[in-house]
C-alpha positions in Angstrom: 27.4 160.1 -62.2 27.7 163.8 -62.3 25.1 164.2 -59.6 27.0 161.8 -57.3 30.2 163.9 -57.8 28.2 167.0 -56.9 26.9 165.3 -53.8 30.4 164.4 -52.6 32.3 167.5 -53.8 29.7 170.0 -52.5 29.0 168.3 -49.2 31.0 170.8 -47.1 29.3 173.9 -48.6 25.9 172.3 -48.4 26.6 171.3 -44.7 27.3 175.0 -43.9 24.1 176.1 -45.6 22.2 173.3 -43.8 23.7 174.4 -40.4 22.7 178.0 -41.0 19.1 177.1 -42.0 18.7 174.7 -39.0 20.2 177.1 -36.6 17.6 179.6 -37.6 14.9 177.0 -37.1 16.0 175.2 -33.8 18.8 177.4 -32.3 22.5 177.0 -32.2 23.9 173.6 -33.3 27.3 172.1 -32.4 29.3 169.3 -33.9 27.4 169.1 -37.2 28.6 166.0 -39.0 27.7 164.6 -42.4 26.6 161.0 -41.9 25.3 160.1 -45.3 25.3 161.3 -48.9 23.7 159.6 -51.9 21.9 160.2 -55.1 18.3 159.2 -55.2 15.0 159.5 -57.2 12.2 161.5 -55.7 8.9 161.8 -57.6 10.8 160.4 -60.6 13.3 163.3 -60.5 17.0 163.0 -59.6 17.9 164.2 -56.1 20.8 164.4 -53.7 20.1 163.2 -50.2 22.3 164.2 -47.3 21.9 163.3 -43.6 23.5 165.1 -40.7 23.8 164.7 -37.0 24.4 167.6 -34.6 24.1 168.5 -31.0 21.3 170.9 -30.2 21.0 173.6 -27.5 20.0 171.1 -24.8 22.9 168.7 -25.6 20.4 166.3 -27.4 21.2 164.9 -30.8 19.4 166.5 -33.7 19.1 164.9 -37.1 18.9 166.9 -40.3 17.8 165.3 -43.6 18.2 167.4 -46.7 17.0 166.6 -50.2 17.8 168.6 -53.2 15.4 167.6 -56.0 16.2 168.6 -59.6 12.8 168.9 -61.4 13.4 170.1 -64.9 15.0 173.5 -64.7 14.0 173.9 -61.0 15.9 172.9 -57.9 13.7 172.2 -54.8 15.5 172.2 -51.5 13.8 170.4 -48.6 15.3 170.3 -45.1 13.8 168.3 -42.3 15.0 168.4 -38.7 14.0 166.1 -35.8 15.3 164.5 -32.6 15.0 161.1 -34.4 16.6 160.3 -37.7 13.7 158.2 -38.9 11.3 161.0 -38.2 13.5 163.5 -40.1 13.6 161.1 -43.0 9.9 160.5 -43.0 8.9 164.2 -42.7 11.2 165.1 -45.6 9.9 162.3 -47.8 6.3 163.0 -46.9 6.7 166.7 -47.8 8.1 165.8 -51.2 5.5 163.2 -51.8 2.6 165.7 -51.4 4.2 168.3 -53.7 2.7 168.6 -57.2 5.6 169.1 -59.6 4.7 170.0 -63.1 7.7 169.5 -65.4 7.4 171.5 -68.7 9.8 173.2 -71.0 10.4 176.9 -70.3 8.8 179.4 -72.7 10.7 180.0 -75.9 12.9 183.1 -76.0 11.8 185.8 -78.4 
């Protein structure tokens, strides 16, 4: 429940960060719109999944899929960009699928 509230409440700030990261990767984007926001499980860890649509430099639609995976005390941020939403989804999911995440307690403080 708390993660769902975060996904909804923080969507605008996350959208600005996603726009900045995507602009650095593919060039200036216009009309960035959040199309979907949900809580999911990725590799057995809780995650927030956002999907965006924007207009790219050549006036073509660009789809951005962002997954924020909370693995123990670590947050893993994966952003996938493509001209097709299914490709963006698949690339992000494939990237997370091949990651080896070891969940262990942090060392005790002395």
